[in-house]
N, C-alpha and C positions, 0 to 999 in steps of 0.2 A: 545207781552207783557210778556208772560211767560219766553221767552228767555232773555228779558231785566232784569226781576226780578232775574232770576238765575245768570246773570252776576254780578248784584249788590251784591248779597249774596256772590258770590265767591270773589269779590273785598274786601268785608268786612273781609273775613277770610284770604285772601292772597293778601295784597296790592301790593306785588312785581309783580303780574301778570297784573297790570293795563295797562302797555304798550302793552302787547300782545293782551289783549282783545280789547283795543281801536284801535288797528291797523287793526282789521278785517273790510273788506270793507262793510259788510252788517249790522254792528251794528247800530241800529237806535238811533237817538238823537233828541231832540226838538230844532229846530233852533229858534234863537231870532227873535221875530216879525213875525214868520211864521204862527201864528194863530193855533198852534197845529198840523201843518202838519209835518209828518215825512219825513225826507230826508236821503239819503245815504251820509255819511260823505265823505269828499275828501280823495283820496287815500293817504295812508301814506307809506313812504319808510322804509322798515324794515332794521334795522342795527343791527350789532352784538354788544352785551355788553361785549364780551370777550376782554381783554386787549391784545395788541400786535397781533391783528388778522393778520396784514400784514406779520409779521415775521413768524407766525405760518403757514400761507398759503404758504409762500415761502419754509419753511421746509417740508411741506407736498408734494409740487410739486417735490422737490428734492428727497424725499424718493420714490415717485411714479415713477420717472424716473429711479432711481436705481434698482427698482424691474422689470423694463421692460427688455425684451430680446433684444439682439443686433438687430435682425430683426425688432422688434417693434420700437426701437429708430431710426433705419435707415428710416423706413416708416414715422415716425412722422416728422423727419427733412426734408425729401424730400417733404412731403405734406405741411409743414408750409410755404414754399416759394411760394409767389403769392396767399395767401389766400385772398378771397374776393368774392363779388357777381357781379363784373363787367365783362367786356369782354376783351379778348386779341386777337387782329387781327381778330375781328369779331367772335370769338369763346367764348361761355359762360365759365366763370371761373369755375363754378361748374362741367361742363362737362370735362374740362381739369383735374380737380382734380380727377374725377372718372377714367379717362384714366391713369393718373399717378399712382393711387393706384393699378389698375389692372396690370400695367407694373411692379411695384415694387414687387407685390405678385408673379409674374412669375419669376422675376430675383432672388427672395429669394430661389426658388426651384433649379434652375440651371442657368448656363450662356447661353446667347442667342446671335446669331449674329443679326445685324441690320435687315436683311431680315426676319429672323425667328420671331423676336419680332413684326415686322410690320404685318406679316401674322396672328400671334396670336391675336393681338389687333383688326385688321380688322375683324377677325372671330367672335369677340364679338359685331359686328354691330356698332362699332364706325366709324365716318366719316373718310375718308382718310386724310382730312386737319387736323383734330384734332390729329390723330395718328402721322402724319408727324411732327406736332408741338412738341409733346411730345418726339418723337425720336430725333429731333434736340436739344431739351433741355437736354436730357440725354447724348447725345454725347458731348455736350459742357461741361458738368459736369464730364465727365469721367466714367459714368455709363455704357456706351456702347462703345466698341472699337474692331473693327473687327481684327485689327492687333494683339492685345494681345490675343484675342480668338483663332486666327489661330495658333499662335505659341504654346500656351498652349495645344490646341487640337493635334497638330502635335507631340509635345514632349511626350504627354501621350500615343498616339497610337504607337509611335515608341518604347517607353520603355516597355509598358505593353503587346502589341500584335505583335511587330516586323513588323508593317506596313511599307512599302516602300514609296518613294515619289509619285509614280504614284497613289497608292490607297488613300493616304492622300489628294492629290490634288483633286481627284475625289470627295471625301467626302466633302471637303471644298467648292468646286464649287456648290455642291447640296445644301449647307447651305447658298448660296448667298454671299459668301465672294468674294470681287473683286480679279481679277487675280494678280494684283500687290502685294496684301497682301498674297495671296497664295504662290507665288514664294518666297517672302521674308521669310515667315515662314519656308518653307521646306529648304531653304538655311541655315537658322540659326540653324536648327536641324541637318542636315546631313553633312554640310560642316563646315570648320573652316577657319581661316585667314592664316594658314600656307602655303597653296598652294603647298603641297607636290605632288609627282609624282602620287601616287595612287588616290588622290583626282582629279587630272587633268584628269586621264583616266576614272574614273567612276562617278565623281561628289560626292564622299563621302570622309569624313575625315578618317584618319587612325583609330581613336577611333570608328567611326561608323562602319567601316569594321570589326574591331575586335569584336564589339558587335554582329554584324550579324553572323560572323563566329561561335561565341560561341553558339548562338541559333541554327544555322544550324547543328552544331556538335551533339547536343542532338538528333535532328531528324535523323541524319545519323546513330548514334549508336543504336537507337531503331529498325532500320531495319537491324541489323547485320546478321540475319538469312536468309535474302533475297539474291538472285543473284545480282551481281554488276549492271547489266542493270536496274533491278527493283529498286535498291537503288537510282541510278541516277535519274530515272524517278520520283521517290517519292520526292526527294529533288527539282527537277525542278518544279513540281506542287506546292509544298509548297512555294517556292520563288515567282513563278508567281502569285499565289493567293494573295500574300501580296504586289504585285505591284513593283517588281524589274525587271530591264531590263536584256537583254541577256548578256550584258557585265559583269554585277555583278554576274549573275547566273553562268556563265562559270568560273569566277575567284574563286568563292566559291567552286564549284565542284572540280576544279583542286587542290585547297588547301586541301580539305577534303580527296581526294584520296592519296595525298602525306603524310599527317599527320596521317590518319587513313586507312592504306592499308587493303584490304580485306584478 
């Protein structure tokens, strides 16, 4: 009764609050013909009194999207597809969304091969069927591509660390890249379509051999104070460690001794 009296006094002072007060689910009122029994009023649906609420809501959403980082927008777009509480191929939609979110968070950090991402997700105790479903979805949308990964990895290791085909292939196989993708990636990096004589002999394009010789020359000159045999052994170890075969190693050493005689 005290609450009702207070509400009436407030309505007398502020008539504009009538809608808000009468919208409260527990505000008592005397039902007609109810014999003085108090009942809870029916629920009222609260609506906004602001004009143009739809336009303002759209403007707010656009502003909110503009403030998001690219990774947040990427995650939102990826998770919006297939929203719902149903099932897909017998898998709960909510579980699928959790796996997708985890996968996107991993891909936002660095690139993964299909095999690497599958191991990461299975390590989070998601079922194999659910992980495979997400992997297939990401592959169909271009978010996972072992061919692109293999070529990018090969080119990066060749340019920054002077890795040869043998070592690059070994690393890609350990990452679970299929053999066909591995071979295609190394050919695209170390060979060209010219088919010149040097490429036929060693499996390298002229540009690749020139790059390798430039890097080997730096190592050769650093050992200038060493005897010739030790300088040769030093270059052999350097090239072997990076995954080059004996044909390439001998070619580089002969060229070094010719252009940089002791």
